[in-house]
C-alpha positions as a Markdown table, in Angstrom:
| # | Residue | x | y | z |
|---|---|---|---|---|
| 1 | Unk | -11.1 | -57.3 | -7.3 |
| 2 | Unk | -13.7 | -55.2 | -7.2 |
| 3 | Unk | -12.3 | -53.2 | -4.3 |
| 4 | Unk | -8.8 | -53.0 | -5.6 |
| 5 | Unk | -10.4 | -51.3 | -9.0 |
| 6 | Unk | -12.4 | -49.4 | -6.9 |
| 7 | Unk | -9.2 | -48.3 | -4.4 |
| 8 | Unk | -7.2 | -47.6 | -7.5 |
| 9 | Unk | -10.1 | -45.4 | -9.0 |
| 10 | Unk | -10.3 | -43.3 | -6.2 |
| 11 | Unk | -6.3 | -42.7 | -5.8 |
| 12 | Unk | -6.6 | -41.8 | -9.6 |
| 13 | Unk | -9.4 | -39.3 | -9.0 |
| 14 | Unk | -7.8 | -38.2 | -5.7 |
| 15 | Unk | -4.8 | -37.6 | -7.5 |
| 16 | Unk | -6.7 | -35.7 | -10.7 |
| 17 | Unk | -8.7 | -33.1 | -8.3 |
| 18 | Unk | -5.2 | -32.6 | -6.9 |
| 19 | Unk | -3.5 | -31.5 | -10.1 |
| 20 | Unk | -6.4 | -29.6 | -11.2 |
| 21 | Unk | -6.8 | -27.7 | -7.9 |
| 22 | Unk | -2.9 | -26.6 | -8.1 |
| 23 | Unk | -3.4 | -25.6 | -11.7 |
| 24 | Unk | -6.7 | -23.6 | -10.5 |
| 25 | Unk | -4.7 | -21.7 | -7.5 |
| 26 | Unk | -6.1 | -18.3 | -7.3 |
| 27 | Unk | -3.7 | -15.7 | -8.2 |
| 28 | Unk | -3.1 | -11.9 | -7.0 |
| 29 | Unk | -5.0 | -9.2 | -9.5 |
| 30 | Unk | -2.4 | -8.2 | -12.2 |
| 31 | Unk | -3.7 | -4.3 | -11.6 |
| 32 | Unk | -2.2 | -4.6 | -8.0 |
| 33 | Unk | 0.6 | -6.3 | -9.6 |
| 34 | Unk | 1.4 | -2.5 | -10.6 |
| 35 | Unk | 2.4 | -1.9 | -7.5 |
| 36 | Unk | 5.3 | -3.3 | -7.8 |
| 37 | Unk | 7.0 | -0.5 | -8.6 |
| 38 | Unk | 7.0 | 0.7 | -4.8 |
| 39 | Unk | 8.5 | -2.1 | -3.4 |
| 40 | Unk | 11.5 | -1.7 | -1.5 |
| 41 | Unk | 13.2 | 0.2 | 1.2 |
| 42 | Unk | 12.8 | 3.9 | 1.3 |
| 43 | Unk | 14.1 | 6.6 | 3.1 |
| 44 | Unk | 12.3 | 10.3 | 2.5 |
| 45 | Unk | 12.8 | 14.1 | 3.3 |
| 46 | Unk | 9.7 | 15.9 | 3.4 |
| 47 | Unk | 7.8 | 19.0 | 4.5 |
| 48 | Unk | 4.5 | 19.8 | 6.1 |
| 49 | Unk | 2.8 | 22.8 | 5.0 |
| 50 | Unk | 0.8 | 24.9 | 7.9 |
| 51 | Unk | -2.9 | 24.0 | 7.5 |
| 52 | Unk | -5.8 | 22.1 | 9.3 |
| 53 | Unk | -3.3 | 19.1 | 9.7 |
| 54 | Unk | -0.8 | 21.0 | 11.8 |
| 55 | Unk | 2.3 | 23.1 | 11.5 |
| 56 | Unk | 4.8 | 23.8 | 8.9 |
| 57 | Unk | 8.0 | 21.9 | 9.4 |
| 58 | Unk | 10.5 | 19.3 | 7.9 |
| 59 | Unk | 10.4 | 15.7 | 8.4 |
| 60 | Unk | 12.1 | 12.2 | 7.4 |
| 61 | Unk | 11.5 | 8.7 | 7.9 |
| 62 | Unk | 11.6 | 5.4 | 6.4 |
| 63 | Unk | 9.3 | 3.0 | 4.5 |
| 64 | Unk | 9.3 | -0.2 | 3.9 |
| 65 | Unk | 6.8 | -1.8 | 1.3 |
| 66 | Unk | 6.9 | -5.3 | 0.3 |
| 67 | Unk | 4.4 | -7.9 | -0.9 |
| 68 | Unk | 3.1 | -10.3 | 2.0 |
| 69 | Unk | 0.3 | -13.6 | 1.7 |
| 70 | Unk | 1.8 | -14.4 | -1.5 |
| 71 | Unk | 1.6 | -11.4 | -3.4 |
| 72 | Unk | -2.6 | -10.4 | -2.7 |
| 73 | Unk | -1.4 | -7.7 | -0.2 |
| 74 | Unk | 1.2 | -4.9 | -0.5 |
| 75 | Unk | 2.3 | -4.3 | 3.0 |
| 76 | Unk | 3.8 | -0.8 | 3.5 |
| 77 | Unk | 5.3 | 0.1 | 7.2 |
| 78 | Unk | 6.3 | 3.8 | 8.0 |
| 79 | Unk | 8.5 | 5.6 | 10.5 |
| 80 | Unk | 8.9 | 9.4 | 10.5 |
| 81 | Unk | 10.2 | 12.0 | 12.8 |
| 82 | Unk | 9.8 | 15.6 | 12.2 |
| 83 | Unk | 7.1 | 18.9 | 12.5 |
| 84 | Unk | 4.2 | 16.3 | 13.8 |
| 85 | Unk | 6.5 | 14.4 | 16.0 |
| 86 | Unk | 7.2 | 10.7 | 16.0 |
| 87 | Unk | 4.9 | 8.9 | 13.7 |
| 88 | Unk | 4.4 | 4.9 | 13.0 |
| 89 | Unk | 1.9 | 4.0 | 10.3 |
| 90 | Unk | 0.7 | 0.7 | 8.8 |
| 91 | Unk | -1.2 | 0.6 | 5.7 |
| 92 | Unk | -2.3 | -3.0 | 3.4 |
| 93 | Unk | -3.4 | -2.5 | -0.1 |
| 94 | Unk | -5.2 | -5.1 | -1.8 |
| 95 | Unk | -7.6 | -5.3 | -4.8 |
| 96 | Unk | -11.1 | -5.4 | -4.1 |
| 97 | Unk | -12.6 | -8.3 | -6.5 |
| 98 | Unk | -16.6 | -7.2 | -5.9 |
| 99 | Unk | -15.7 | -3.4 | -6.7 |
| 100 | Unk | -12.9 | -4.1 | -9.0 |
| 101 | Unk | -10.5 | -1.8 | -7.6 |
| 102 | Unk | -7.2 | -1.4 | -5.0 |
| 103 | Unk | -8.1 | -0.4 | -1.6 |
| 104 | Unk | -6.1 | 0.6 | 1.4 |
| 105 | Unk | -6.6 | 0.3 | 5.0 |
| 106 | Unk | -4.4 | 1.5 | 7.4 |
| 107 | Unk | -3.8 | 2.8 | 11.2 |
| 108 | Unk | -1.4 | 5.2 | 12.6 |
| 109 | Unk | 0.3 | 5.1 | 16.1 |
| 110 | Unk | -2.0 | 7.8 | 17.3 |
| 111 | Unk | -4.8 | 5.5 | 16.8 |
| 112 | Unk | -6.2 | 6.9 | 13.5 |
| 113 | Unk | -7.2 | 5.1 | 10.7 |
| 114 | Unk | -6.4 | 5.6 | 7.1 |
| 115 | Unk | -8.6 | 4.6 | 3.9 |
| 116 | Unk | -9.3 | 4.8 | 0.3 |
| 117 | Unk | -8.9 | 3.8 | -2.9 |
| 118 | Unk | -5.9 | 3.2 | -5.1 |
| 119 | Unk | -5.6 | 4.3 | -8.9 |
| 120 | Unk | -2.6 | 3.8 | -11.0 |
| 121 | Unk | -1.3 | 5.2 | -14.3 |
| 122 | Unk | 1.8 | 4.0 | -15.4 |
| 123 | Unk | 4.2 | 5.5 | -12.9 |
| 124 | Unk | 1.7 | 7.7 | -11.2 |
| 125 | Unk | -0.1 | 6.6 | -7.9 |
| 126 | Unk | -2.9 | 8.2 | -6.4 |
| 127 | Unk | -4.5 | 7.6 | -3.5 |
| 128 | Unk | -7.8 | 9.1 | -2.6 |
| 129 | Unk | -9.5 | 8.2 | 0.9 |
| 130 | Unk | -9.9 | 9.4 | 4.3 |
| 131 | Unk | -7.8 | 10.5 | 7.2 |
| 132 | Unk | -8.4 | 10.9 | 11.2 |
| 133 | Unk | -5.7 | 13.3 | 12.4 |
| 134 | Unk | -6.0 | 14.7 | 15.9 |
| 135 | Unk | -9.3 | 13.1 | 16.2 |
| 136 | Unk | -10.8 | 14.9 | 13.0 |
| 137 | Unk | -11.6 | 12.9 | 9.5 |
| 138 | Unk | -10.3 | 14.6 | 6.3 |
| 139 | Unk | -10.4 | 13.8 | 2.7 |
| 140 | Unk | -7.2 | 12.8 | 1.7 |
| 141 | Unk | -5.2 | 12.9 | -2.4 |
| 142 | Unk | -1.8 | 11.3 | -2.2 |
| 143 | Unk | 0.0 | 11.3 | -5.4 |
| 144 | Unk | 3.3 | 9.6 | -5.8 |
| 145 | Unk | 5.2 | 9.9 | -9.0 |
| 146 | Unk | 7.9 | 6.9 | -9.4 |
| 147 | Unk | 10.7 | 7.4 | -11.3 |
| 148 | Unk | 11.9 | 6.0 | -14.3 |
| 149 | Unk | 14.8 | 4.2 | -12.7 |
| 150 | Unk | 12.6 | 3.5 | -9.5 |
| 151 | Unk | 14.8 | 4.4 | -7.2 |
| 152 | Unk | 13.3 | 7.6 | -6.3 |
| 153 | Unk | 10.0 | 9.1 | -6.2 |
| 154 | Unk | 8.1 | 12.0 | -5.2 |
| 155 | Unk | 5.1 | 12.6 | -3.0 |
| 156 | Unk | 2.3 | 15.5 | -2.8 |
| 157 | Unk | -0.5 | 15.1 | -0.1 |
| 158 | Unk | -3.3 | 17.2 | -0.4 |
| 159 | Unk | -6.1 | 17.7 | 2.9 |
| 160 | Unk | -10.0 | 18.6 | 2.2 |
| 161 | Unk | -12.8 | 18.9 | 4.7 |
| 162 | Unk | -15.4 | 18.7 | 1.9 |
| 163 | Unk | -13.8 | 17.5 | -1.3 |
| 164 | Unk | -14.0 | 20.6 | -3.0 |
| 165 | Unk | -11.5 | 23.1 | -1.9 |
| 166 | Unk | -7.7 | 20.9 | -1.6 |
| 167 | Unk | -4.9 | 22.3 | 0.6 |
| 168 | Unk | -1.3 | 21.2 | 0.1 |
| 169 | Unk | -0.4 | 19.4 | 3.5 |
| 170 | Unk | 3.1 | 17.7 | 2.6 |
| 171 | Unk | 5.4 | 17.2 | -0.1 |
| 172 | Unk | 8.2 | 14.6 | 0.0 |
| 173 | Unk | 11.1 | 13.1 | -1.9 |
| 174 | Unk | 12.0 | 9.6 | -1.7 |
| 175 | Unk | 15.0 | 7.5 | -2.3 |
| 176 | Unk | 15.6 | 4.1 | -2.7 |
| 177 | Unk | 18.2 | 2.3 | -0.2 |
| 178 | Unk | 20.2 | -0.3 | -2.0 |
| 179 | Unk | 20.7 | -2.7 | 0.0 |
| 180 | Unk | 17.9 | -2.1 | 2.8 |
| 181 | Unk | 20.0 | -2.0 | 6.0 |
| 182 | Unk | 19.9 | -4.8 | 9.1 |
| 183 | Unk | 17.6 | -4.2 | 12.1 |
């Protein structure tokens, strides 16, 4: 009889712990969820400015931004053709619970890494970080402003060698594609 009581008690304990664990499951930080305004399939047209990053010229591309791994990360995959040739880039946005900020980490098809910190203020998203283009590291300031209807956004990218003097690098207009084309 004691064995049955022990087994019943054990089953009840396992069941209670299981319910507690489900209610205590980790959730993505609410700050990261503010990036939801960027989620979607976008096309864009833009222009590079002549300078340390390369020549002047037009570019167009496609950007797919989606939540992955239970909403703990935002994945951005970009394809571009234009003044700097064909380019591909993959970036992850994540919340850093130690530093209490949003960070990005990415790679470009020329092997160059991208890293930085994200700040969000309403519909304005600013990425401050570093990028390696053509084997040279530069500081990067990338500002997106999302329209109220979330169907378009502008992008302004500036570069700096020293963090004091910023040079315009790229401006673009993004348009959300509805529905996303099948591939």
